[in-house]
Backbone as CSV, one residue per row, in Angstrom:
resi,resn,N_x,N_y,N_z,CA_x,CA_y,CA_z,C_x,C_y,C_z
1,MET,-12.469,-7.554,-14.695,-12.254,-6.469,-13.740,-10.750,-6.263,-13.543
2,SER,-10.313,-5.039,-13.570,-8.906,-4.716,-13.379,-8.553,-4.718,-11.906
3,ALA,-7.345,-5.178,-11.621,-6.805,-5.119,-10.265,-5.644,-4.143,-10.287
4,TYR,-5.629,-3.258,-9.327,-4.538,-2.318,-9.159,-3.692,-2.813,-7.997
5,ILE,-2.379,-2.753,-8.148,-1.488,-3.270,-7.120,-0.476,-2.217,-6.702
6,ALA,-0.119,-2.263,-5.432,0.874,-1.334,-4.895,1.692,-2.056,-3.840
7,ARG,2.915,-1.639,-3.698,3.776,-2.187,-2.647,3.299,-1.655,-1.304
8,SER,3.258,-2.512,-0.315,2.871,-2.073,1.025,3.949,-1.155,1.590
9,SER,3.537,-0.173,2.366,4.510,0.715,3.004,5.086,0.072,4.266
10,ALA,4.550,-1.075,4.672,4.996,-1.760,5.891,6.046,-2.822,5.581
11,VAL,6.887,-2.544,4.589,7.946,-3.486,4.226,9.237,-2.724,3.933
12,ALA,10.326,-3.477,3.984,11.615,-2.974,3.514,12.016,-3.892,2.371
13,ALA,12.473,-3.326,1.269,12.830,-4.135,0.102,14.179,-3.700,-0.443
14,ARG,14.925,-4.690,-0.926,16.226,-4.403,-1.524,16.458,-5.389,-2.659
15,LYS,16.929,-4.874,-3.762,17.243,-5.712,-4.913,18.687,-6.195,-4.783
16,LEU,18.852,-7.511,-4.866,20.176,-8.127,-4.814,20.355,-8.937,-6.087
17,GLY,21.153,-8.430,-7.001,21.285,-9.074,-8.303,19.966,-8.963,-9.033
18,SER,19.429,-10.091,-9.462,18.129,-10.071,-10.144,16.988,-10.422,-9.203
19,ASP,17.276,-10.654,-7.924,16.252,-11.004,-6.942,15.873,-9.788,-6.100
20,MET,14.651,-9.819,-5.601,14.175,-8.786,-4.694,13.932,-9.449,-3.343
21,ILE,14.555,-8.919,-2.298,14.358,-9.417,-0.943,13.457,-8.420,-0.228
22,ILE,12.379,-8.925,0.366,11.402,-8.072,1.041,11.253,-8.548,2.475
23,MET,11.255,-7.615,3.422,11.027,-7.957,4.825,9.757,-7.267,5.291
24,SER,8.871,-8.043,5.868,7.629,-7.512,6.398,7.878,-6.892,7.767
25,ALA,7.433,-5.655,7.959,7.550,-5.005,9.259,6.581,-5.624,10.261
26,ARG,5.557,-6.284,9.747,4.535,-6.883,10.609,5.118,-7.998,11.470
27,ASP,5.911,-8.895,10.860,6.433,-10.030,11.620,7.871,-10.392,11.245
28,SER,8.567,-9.513,10.546,9.952,-9.703,10.129,10.156,-10.898,9.192
29,SER,9.090,-11.353,8.540,9.218,-12.426,7.552,9.990,-11.915,6.353
30,LEU,10.785,-12.797,5.757,11.540,-12.456,4.560,10.935,-13.152,3.352
31,PHE,10.908,-12.444,2.237,10.393,-12.964,0.976,11.439,-12.716,-0.095
32,ASP,11.611,-13.682,-0.972,12.579,-13.600,-2.059,11.816,-13.742,-3.366
33,LEU,11.752,-12.668,-4.154,11.044,-12.704,-5.431,12.008,-13.044,-6.557
34,ASN,11.551,-13.891,-7.473,12.347,-14.222,-8.651,12.280,-13.073,-9.653
35,ASP,12.843,-13.288,-10.846,12.901,-12.226,-11.858,11.530,-11.655,-12.199
36,VAL,10.564,-12.539,-12.433,9.221,-12.079,-12.806,8.565,-11.357,-11.629
37,GLY,8.672,-11.931,-10.435,8.117,-11.287,-9.246,8.725,-9.920,-9.007
38,CYS,10.014,-9.802,-9.266,10.713,-8.531,-9.095,10.182,-7.481,-10.068
39,VAL,9.955,-7.880,-11.307,9.416,-6.955,-12.314,8.023,-6.479,-11.901
40,ILE,7.197,-7.391,-11.442,5.844,-7.015,-10.999,5.929,-6.104,-9.786
41,TRP,6.786,-6.431,-8.821,6.962,-5.620,-7.615,7.370,-4.194,-7.982
42,GLU,8.355,-4.069,-8.850,8.848,-2.747,-9.223,7.812,-1.939,-9.996
43,ALA,6.925,-2.604,-10.735,5.910,-1.907,-11.531,4.637,-1.607,-10.729
44,ALA,4.532,-2.143,-9.529,3.322,-1.990,-8.711,3.255,-0.579,-8.134
45,ASP,2.684,0.337,-8.920,2.642,1.749,-8.528,1.282,2.197,-8.002
46,GLY,0.316,1.286,-7.978,-1.012,1.632,-7.474,-1.947,2.226,-8.515
47,VAL,-1.415,2.665,-9.642,-2.262,3.288,-10.666,-2.275,2.521,-11.994
48,THR,-1.338,1.591,-12.160,-1.288,0.792,-13.382,-1.959,-0.555,-13.106
49,PRO,-2.983,-0.917,-13.877,-3.653,-2.203,-13.656,-2.697,-3.380,-13.868
50,LEU,-2.916,-4.446,-13.119,-2.069,-5.627,-13.213,-2.020,-6.176,-14.629
51,ASP,-3.157,-6.226,-15.317,-3.141,-6.773,-16.676,-2.265,-5.940,-17.612
52,GLU,-2.199,-4.639,-17.383,-1.333,-3.769,-18.185,0.139,-4.009,-17.846
53,ILE,0.443,-4.199,-16.567,1.811,-4.518,-16.150,2.259,-5.822,-16.809
54,VAL,1.391,-6.814,-16.788,1.727,-8.105,-17.395,1.955,-7.946,-18.889
55,ARG,1.034,-7.294,-19.563,1.122,-7.134,-21.014,2.339,-6.303,-21.429
56,ASN,2.555,-5.169,-20.773,3.589,-4.223,-21.211,4.968,-4.459,-20.611
57,VAL,5.034,-5.139,-19.474,6.323,-5.321,-18.812,6.725,-6.796,-18.789
58,VAL,5.888,-7.641,-18.194,6.248,-9.055,-18.055,6.395,-9.717,-19.419
59,CYS,5.399,-9.588,-20.278,5.458,-10.230,-21.594,6.540,-9.620,-22.481
60,ALA,6.864,-8.356,-22.250,7.919,-7.712,-23.036,9.308,-8.212,-22.626
61,GLU,9.473,-8.584,-21.351,10.786,-9.013,-20.862,10.980,-10.519,-20.861
62,PHE,9.890,-11.276,-20.807,9.982,-12.727,-20.698,9.166,-13.381,-21.807
63,ASP,9.615,-14.520,-22.255,8.936,-15.259,-23.318,7.805,-16.077,-22.710
64,VAL,6.643,-15.451,-22.563,5.499,-16.108,-21.931,4.215,-15.611,-22.594
65,ALA,3.244,-16.510,-22.713,1.953,-16.136,-23.296,1.211,-15.211,-22.332
66,PRO,0.536,-14.179,-22.843,-0.159,-13.218,-21.981,-1.159,-13.862,-21.018
67,GLU,-1.930,-14.849,-21.476,-2.929,-15.484,-20.603,-2.258,-16.209,-19.444
68,GLU,-1.195,-16.950,-19.751,-0.461,-17.680,-18.713,0.212,-16.708,-17.747
69,ALA,0.815,-15.664,-18.298,1.495,-14.672,-17.466,0.517,-13.983,-16.527
70,LEU,-0.677,-13.640,-17.022,-1.659,-12.963,-16.180,-2.159,-13.885,-15.074
71,GLN,-2.404,-15.130,-15.402,-2.851,-16.085,-14.381,-1.788,-16.243,-13.292
72,ASP,-0.527,-16.411,-13.686,0.561,-16.546,-12.718,0.738,-15.273,-11.896
73,ALA,0.614,-14.111,-12.550,0.758,-12.834,-11.850,-0.347,-12.652,-10.819
74,ARG,-1.572,-13.003,-11.181,-2.684,-12.889,-10.228,-2.441,-13.761,-9.007
75,GLU,-1.946,-14.975,-9.229,-1.661,-15.884,-8.114,-0.554,-15.321,-7.229
76,LEU,0.508,-14.811,-7.840,1.616,-14.228,-7.079,1.144,-13.031,-6.264
77,VAL,0.383,-12.146,-6.890,-0.113,-10.948,-6.197,-1.042,-11.331,-5.051
78,ARG,-1.903,-12.303,-5.275,-2.813,-12.771,-4.218,-2.004,-13.297,-3.027
79,GLU,-0.935,-14.047,-3.314,-0.092,-14.581,-2.247,0.625,-13.457,-1.504
80,MET,1.188,-12.501,-2.240,1.876,-11.388,-1.589,0.907,-10.571,-0.746
81,ALA,-0.305,-10.363,-1.242,-1.308,-9.619,-0.473,-1.682,-10.361,0.797
82,SER,-1.732,-11.690,0.747,-2.089,-12.463,1.938,-1.041,-12.317,3.040
83,PHE,0.197,-11.996,2.655,1.264,-11.777,3.632,1.413,-10.300,4.002
84,GLY,0.588,-9.439,3.411,0.611,-8.021,3.749,1.739,-7.235,3.110
85,ILE,2.372,-7.782,2.068,3.461,-7.042,1.428,3.026,-6.366,0.134
86,MET,1.787,-6.636,-0.291,1.224,-6.028,-1.493,-0.205,-5.611,-1.181
87,VAL,-0.625,-4.486,-1.734,-1.985,-3.984,-1.588,-2.677,-4.161,-2.934
88,VAL,-3.899,-4.707,-2.916,-4.659,-4.957,-4.137,-6.017,-4.274,-4.018
89,SER,-6.459,-3.640,-5.100,-7.747,-2.950,-5.099,-8.359,-3.006,-6.496
90,ASP,-9.683,-2.833,-6.563,-10.335,-2.759,-7.870,-10.351,-1.321,-8.394
91,GLN,-9.753,-0.397,-7.638,-9.628,1.004,-8.033,-8.186,1.441,-7.832
92,PRO,-7.731,2.491,-8.532,-6.380,2.978,-8.289,-6.158,3.255,-6.792
93,ILE,-4.946,2.996,-6.349,-4.604,3.089,-4.920,-3.834,4.374,-4.672
94,ALA,-4.354,5.184,-3.780,-3.682,6.443,-3.421,-2.414,6.100,-2.615
95,PRO,-1.345,6.875,-2.778,-0.084,6.587,-2.069,-0.256,6.448,-0.556
96,GLU,-1.113,7.214,0.058,-1.267,7.127,1.515,-1.975,5.842,1.943
97,ALA,-2.643,5.132,1.032,-3.331,3.889,1.361,-2.393,2.684,1.290
98,GLN,-1.208,2.893,0.777,-0.257,1.811,0.616,0.437,1.558,1.919
């Protein structure tokens, strides 16, 4: 089953060097994404499935096996969603739902 991911609209994000700093509007928590997390965050448009992002973006930029990359990406996305900074759905996500 494909997972579609989108950045939550309840956050502020800024790229500093190769890191992405995200602040949750919900509780002002700060999150620091590494290079891979930053690539996934930037590609999270709500209409591209996570497995496609991993295959076409993560694996293209980093030397990692697709199966390992997808497993790690799913874990990262699940964690970000638990903090309310990422939206995950089994269907494409409309911009107003983000």
